[in-house]
N, C-alpha and C positions, 0 to 999 in steps of 0.2 A: 642309374649308375651301372656302367658296364663292368663285367668281370672277365679278365683275360688270363691266359696262361703264359708265363715266361719260359722260353726255351733257348738253349744254346746250340752247340754244334751237334749234328746228327746226319745220318744218310737221308737222301731224298725219300727213299721207300719208307723208312721209319717215321719221318716227319709227316708224310702223306697219311700213313695209318693213324698216327696220333691226332692229326687234324680232323680226320673223319670221325674218330671216336669222341673227341671233345665237342665237336659240333653237335653230334647226336645227344651228348650229355647235357648240353645247355650253356656252354661257354659262349661268350660273345666274340672273342678274338684271340689272336696269338701275338705276342711280342717277342721279336727275335733280337738277341744280343749279338754283337760282333766280337768274337774272341779268336778262337783258333780257325774259324771258318767265316767267310763272308755270308751274309744272310740271303742274298738275292735268289739263288737257285732253290734254297729251302722254301722261301716264300712262294715261288712259282709252283713247287710240288704241292705245298699245303693248299694253295688256292685252287688248284685243279681238283684236289680231293674233297675240299670243303668250301664250296663257293659262297656260303652264307656268312662265313667268318670274316672279321675285319683284321687287317694285318698292319703292323707297324714295326719299325726298327727302333730298338731302345737299348743302346743306340748303334747307328752306323758311324764309323769314325770319319770325320769330315776332312781334315787337313791333308791326308795323303791323296785325296781324290780332287781333281778339278771340279769346280761347281757345275761345269757343263756335263761331266760324266754323271754326277749325282742327279742332275736334272733329267738326263736321258733315261737313266735307270728308273727314276720315279715316274716319268711319263709312260714308260712301257708297262710298269707294274700297275699303275692306275688304270690304263686301258684294259689290260688282260684280267684284272680283278673286278672290272666294272665299278671302279670307284671305291673299292674296299681296301685301299692302301693309303697310309700316310707316312711320310718320311720323318724319322727322328734322327737327329744328328748330335754328335758330341765331340768335344775337343780331345778326349783322352788326356794323357799326361805327357810331360816333356820327354821322359826316357823312351816311351814307346814311339812317339812321333819321330824323334831324331834317330834312335838307334835300331828300332824294329822296322820302321817304314822309310827311313832316310828322307824325311820330309822336313819342311820348315816349321819351326816353333818360335814364335815371337811373343806377342801378348795375346793370349787366347781369346779374351772377350772382344777386343777390337777386330781381331782376325775373323772371329765367328760372325760379327756384325757384317763385315765385308762379304763373307762367304754367303750368308743368307740373302743379302741384297743382290749378289751376283747370280745366285740360284734363281731368284725371282725374275731377274732380267732374262735369263734363259727361258723360263716358262712363258713370259710375255712374248718372246720371239717365237716360240713354238706355236703360240696361239695366233700368230700373225698380227698381234696388236701393235708391234713396233719392231724396227730393226734391232738386232742385237747390239747393245752398246752399254757397257759397264766399265767405268774407270774408277778403281779404288786403290787404296794403299797396298793391297795384297793381290788383287785379281783384276785383270784387264781382258775384256772379251769384246770383240768387235767383228768377228767373221763367222757368218753362217749362211753359206750359199744355199740356194733352194734345194739342190739335190742332197744336201746334208741335213736338212731340217726334217724332223720326224713328222709322219702323217698326223693330221688332226684326228681327234676322236671325241666321244661324248662325255669324257670324265676328266676334263682338263683343270678343274679347280682342285689342285693338289695341296693338301695341308702339309705344312712344314713345322716341325717342333724341334726344340733343342733341349739338351740337358743343362741344368743350371743349379749351382749351389751358392756361389758367392754373389755379392750384391750387383756387381757390374754385369755379369752374365744374366742374372735375373732381370735386370732392366732391359737388356737386349731382347730377351724373350718377350717381355711385356710390350715392347715397342714394335717388334717386327714379326713375331711368330704366332701361329695358330694355337700352339700349346707348349707346355713345358714338361719335360720328364724330371720328376722329383727324384732325388737320390734315394736309393733303397734304405740307407741309414738316415732316418729322419724321425723327429718327434713332432707332435702337434704343436708344441711350443715353437719349434723352428718354423713350421709352416705358417703359423699365425703371426709370429713376431718378427720374422726375418724375410721369408719367401714372399708372402702376399704383399707386404708393403712395398718391396722393391719391384715386384711385378706391376703393382698399381702405379708406381712412379714412372715406369717405362711406358705403360699403357697411356697414361695421361699425356705424355710427350707426343704421342701419335694420335691424340684425340680419341682414344679407346678407353674401355673399362675392363675390369677383371672378368666380366661376363664374356668378353671376347676371347679369353684364353682358357684352353682346356688343360686341366691338371691330370697328368697320367702318373699314377703313383704305385710303384712296386711295394708290396707289403710282405713282411715276414709273418704270414698267417700260419699258426701252429694249432691245428685241430687235433682232438683226441679225447677219449673218454676216461682214460686212466693216466697216471704219471708214467707208467711203463710205455704206453702207446705214444705219448707225447715226447718221451725222452730223446729219441734220435733226432727229431726235427728241432727240438729246443737246442740240443748241442750244435746242430748244423747252423741254426740262426745265430747263436752266440759266437760261433767260429767266424761266420761271415761279417757280423757286426764288428768283431774284434779286428778283422783284417782291414775293413774300411776305416775303423776308428784309429788305427795305427798311423794313418796319414796326418801329418801336422796340420794341413789345411782344414781338417775336419775336427780339430780339437775343440773348437767352440761349441760343437754339438753336445759334448759332455759338460763343458764348463758352464753353459747356459742352464743346465739342469742341476748344477751343484756337484757334479762328479769331477772336480778339478784334478788335473794330473793324470787322468786315465790314459790319455794318448801317449804320454811319456812312458808310463808303465808298459803299455802295449808294445811300444817301440823297442824297449829293452828286451822283452820276451821274444819278439820277432827276431832280433839280432842273435839271440841265443838259440833260435830254432825251436822254441817251446810253444808249439801251436796249441796244445791242450791247455797250457798255462794262460795263453791269450784268451781262449774261450772261457776259462774259469774266472778271468778278470771281469767279465761281463756278468754282473750280479743279476739276480732275479728282479731287483728294483729297476735296474737299467733296462732290462728286457721289457718291462711293462711300458716303457716309453717308446722303444724302437721296434716292438713286435706286438702281435696280438695272439694270446694263448687262450683257447676256449674249447669247450666240448663241441663235438661235431654239430649238434643241434643248435648251439648258441653262436657259432662262428659268423653266420650271415648277419645276425643282429649286431654282433660286435663290430663288424665292418661297416654296417650302415650307421651305427651310432657314432663312429669315429669319423667317417669320411663323407657321409651324405651331405650334399651342399658344398663340398670342397672338391672332391674328385670327380672327374668325368669318366675316368677308367681306373679301377683298381686292378692290379696285376699280381697274381700269386707268384711269389718268388720261389717257393718250395714245392708247389704242387706237382710239377713235372717229375722231380726226383722221387716224391712219395708215390706217384702213380707207377713209376718204373719199378720201385721196390715192392709195391703192394697194388697190383692191377685192379683188385676188387674195390679199392678206394675211389676209383674214378666216378662211380655213381654217387658217392657221398660228396665229392668235390662238385659234381654237377648239380646236386641239390643246393649247395652253397651258391653256385653261380646263378641259378634260376631265382633263388630268394633275393640275392643282392640286386639282380636286374629288376625284379618286381618291386623291390623296396624303393 
């Protein structure tokens, strides 16, 4: 099982320095989110500084970009990282797609299905396996003159993953993708009772099995030997879980566990601007389902016990922030990474 670091926006210099340090510490890879910055240049900087790491986007926003542009970017990054890159795509939400990106939002799961198929058609054309030809409900691609086709290289089998929460998107991932980015707000009950059955249904449709699909799972891992040491990260985890949980589409995550009505309460506090009240709504009992809290020496075992046999990669959601606040903790995170990888 691989252990990766999740990172957001930063300068190329800082990302390169961080990549070099976590590579030396024993991490397996870096997962780049797309928020205030696009991830591509940061990945290039990190890969130049730390060529042994693996890199993925978790996620890059799909719909504002043509599938051709995503394919060209992935092709170039796969080449220059010598196969150490996999593309993770997500739909984002309607408000961002329409009002921040001024792009088309229709039905996200069917649109993502067409997007992935169009992306794969581009990759096949880059490999010279066939002429570019994709006709779908959202994307139509049929022109790729020789001078516009990227040069071939030795790392052309590019993995594509998508984020998925609801049943239809999970089935799309199971049918078409190499992996799925599990939402950071998840419980094992959700993974076992909702995610895996839908992935299996999609995989069966394509003559595949769950073994063909990598689960990439961000985890709110909170290590610390005292309540005082764990306190800031616990509050940060509760705040982020509350933010995610305020979305109506994620209400079932609480309801399935018996915490009915939590999303409505979070929504009320969000409207009131009560962020601390949102965090306080996430009880310690809820936190046990959506996070892992353990002593430093016990964290690797806790991750292995929960995710071994399920996750291909576990991604630390909070480690980057902790390392920035407490640089000396990098070595301890590295010990966790090495133990998880060995386990």
